[in-house]
C-alpha positions as a LaTeX table, in Angstrom:
\begin{tabular}{lrrr}
\hline
Residue & $x$ (\AA) & $y$ (\AA) & $z$ (\AA) \\
\hline
Met1 & $-65.32$ & $-11.25$ & 20.99 \\
Glu2 & $-67.51$ & $-14.14$ & 21.06 \\
Ile3 & $-71.18$ & $-13.67$ & 21.82 \\
Ser4 & $-72.95$ & $-15.95$ & 24.06 \\
Pro5 & $-76.20$ & $-16.43$ & 22.56 \\
Asp6 & $-79.64$ & $-16.31$ & 24.84 \\
Tyr7 & $-81.19$ & $-19.15$ & 23.22 \\
Phe8 & $-80.34$ & $-22.21$ & 21.17 \\
Leu9 & $-82.25$ & $-24.21$ & 18.32 \\
Asp10 & $-81.53$ & $-27.30$ & 16.34 \\
Ile11 & $-82.94$ & $-27.49$ & 13.01 \\
Thr12 & $-80.64$ & $-29.69$ & 11.66 \\
Ala13 & $-83.04$ & $-32.67$ & 11.37 \\
Glu14 & $-86.05$ & $-30.35$ & 10.10 \\
Ile15 & $-86.90$ & $-29.54$ & 6.06 \\
Cys16 & $-88.00$ & $-26.26$ & 4.59 \\
Pro17 & $-90.41$ & $-24.53$ & 5.27 \\
Phe18 & $-90.49$ & $-26.05$ & 8.92 \\
Thr19 & $-86.57$ & $-24.62$ & 9.34 \\
Phe20 & $-87.86$ & $-21.00$ & 8.93 \\
Val21 & $-90.97$ & $-21.68$ & 10.91 \\
Lys22 & $-89.19$ & $-23.14$ & 14.04 \\
Thr23 & $-87.04$ & $-20.20$ & 13.64 \\
Lys24 & $-89.43$ & $-17.70$ & 13.79 \\
Leu25 & $-91.59$ & $-19.02$ & 16.58 \\
Met26 & $-88.47$ & $-19.35$ & 18.76 \\
Leu27 & $-87.73$ & $-15.32$ & 17.81 \\
Glu28 & $-91.08$ & $-14.30$ & 18.63 \\
Lys29 & $-90.57$ & $-15.71$ & 22.26 \\
Met30 & $-87.58$ & $-13.63$ & 22.69 \\
Ser31 & $-86.93$ & $-10.04$ & 23.67 \\
Ser32 & $-85.58$ & $-7.16$ & 21.13 \\
Gly33 & $-81.80$ & $-7.29$ & 21.17 \\
Gln34 & $-81.55$ & $-11.22$ & 22.25 \\
Thr35 & $-79.72$ & $-13.42$ & 20.40 \\
Leu36 & $-80.35$ & $-16.99$ & 18.85 \\
Ala37 & $-77.81$ & $-19.38$ & 17.88 \\
Val38 & $-79.35$ & $-22.05$ & 15.18 \\
Asp39 & $-77.82$ & $-25.29$ & 14.13 \\
Leu40 & $-78.73$ & $-25.91$ & 10.09 \\
Arg41 & $-77.81$ & $-28.06$ & 7.79 \\
Gly42 & $-78.28$ & $-28.64$ & 3.94 \\
Ala43 & $-78.42$ & $-25.82$ & 0.62 \\
Glu44 & $-81.82$ & $-24.77$ & 1.34 \\
Pro45 & $-81.92$ & $-24.01$ & 4.75 \\
Leu46 & $-78.88$ & $-22.61$ & 4.13 \\
Arg47 & $-80.28$ & $-20.42$ & 1.45 \\
Asn48 & $-83.53$ & $-19.68$ & 2.78 \\
Val49 & $-83.40$ & $-19.14$ & 6.91 \\
Pro50 & $-81.00$ & $-16.42$ & 6.66 \\
Ala51 & $-82.61$ & $-14.39$ & 3.87 \\
Ser52 & $-86.23$ & $-14.99$ & 5.74 \\
Val53 & $-84.65$ & $-14.23$ & 8.90 \\
Arg54 & $-83.48$ & $-10.65$ & 7.48 \\
Glu55 & $-86.77$ & $-10.00$ & 5.57 \\
Glu56 & $-88.36$ & $-10.25$ & 9.35 \\
Gly57 & $-86.07$ & $-7.47$ & 10.16 \\
His58 & $-83.46$ & $-9.52$ & 12.43 \\
Thr59 & $-79.75$ & $-9.07$ & 12.00 \\
Val60 & $-77.54$ & $-12.12$ & 11.05 \\
Leu61 & $-74.40$ & $-11.61$ & 13.16 \\
Ser62 & $-72.67$ & $-14.59$ & 11.79 \\
Leu63 & $-72.84$ & $-18.05$ & 9.95 \\
Thr64 & $-70.08$ & $-20.31$ & 10.83 \\
Pro65 & $-69.32$ & $-24.30$ & 10.64 \\
Ala66 & $-70.40$ & $-25.95$ & 13.90 \\
Ala67 & $-69.60$ & $-29.30$ & 15.10 \\
Gly68 & $-68.96$ & $-30.89$ & 11.18 \\
Asp69 & $-70.82$ & $-33.00$ & 9.16 \\
Gly70 & $-71.95$ & $-29.97$ & 7.44 \\
Val71 & $-73.54$ & $-28.42$ & 10.04 \\
Met72 & $-73.62$ & $-24.58$ & 10.18 \\
Arg73 & $-74.22$ & $-22.17$ & 13.28 \\
Met74 & $-76.32$ & $-18.97$ & 12.78 \\
Leu75 & $-76.28$ & $-16.31$ & 15.23 \\
Ile76 & $-78.87$ & $-14.16$ & 15.09 \\
Arg77 & $-79.88$ & $-10.76$ & 16.86 \\
Lys78 & $-83.72$ & $-10.14$ & 17.36 \\
Gly79 & $-84.47$ & $-6.93$ & 15.87 \\
Gly80 & $-86.99$ & $-4.58$ & 17.37 \\
\hline
\end{tabular}
């Protein structure tokens, strides 16, 4: 079953630490249980953003290739 995210964020043009900062700011605007799709690219964001999201108490539901060109889409469920 595919989940339709409540929010979408494209951080493919950002560099660390702004990749996680922008993700965290978006999650703060959301309600618990809502989902956020984040497009990201590059080894550092792919390593750091999912780890930081989990440390904040959220759930990474999936991390899959998106449109191409090395872009990955991470689906996050906001924790309580």
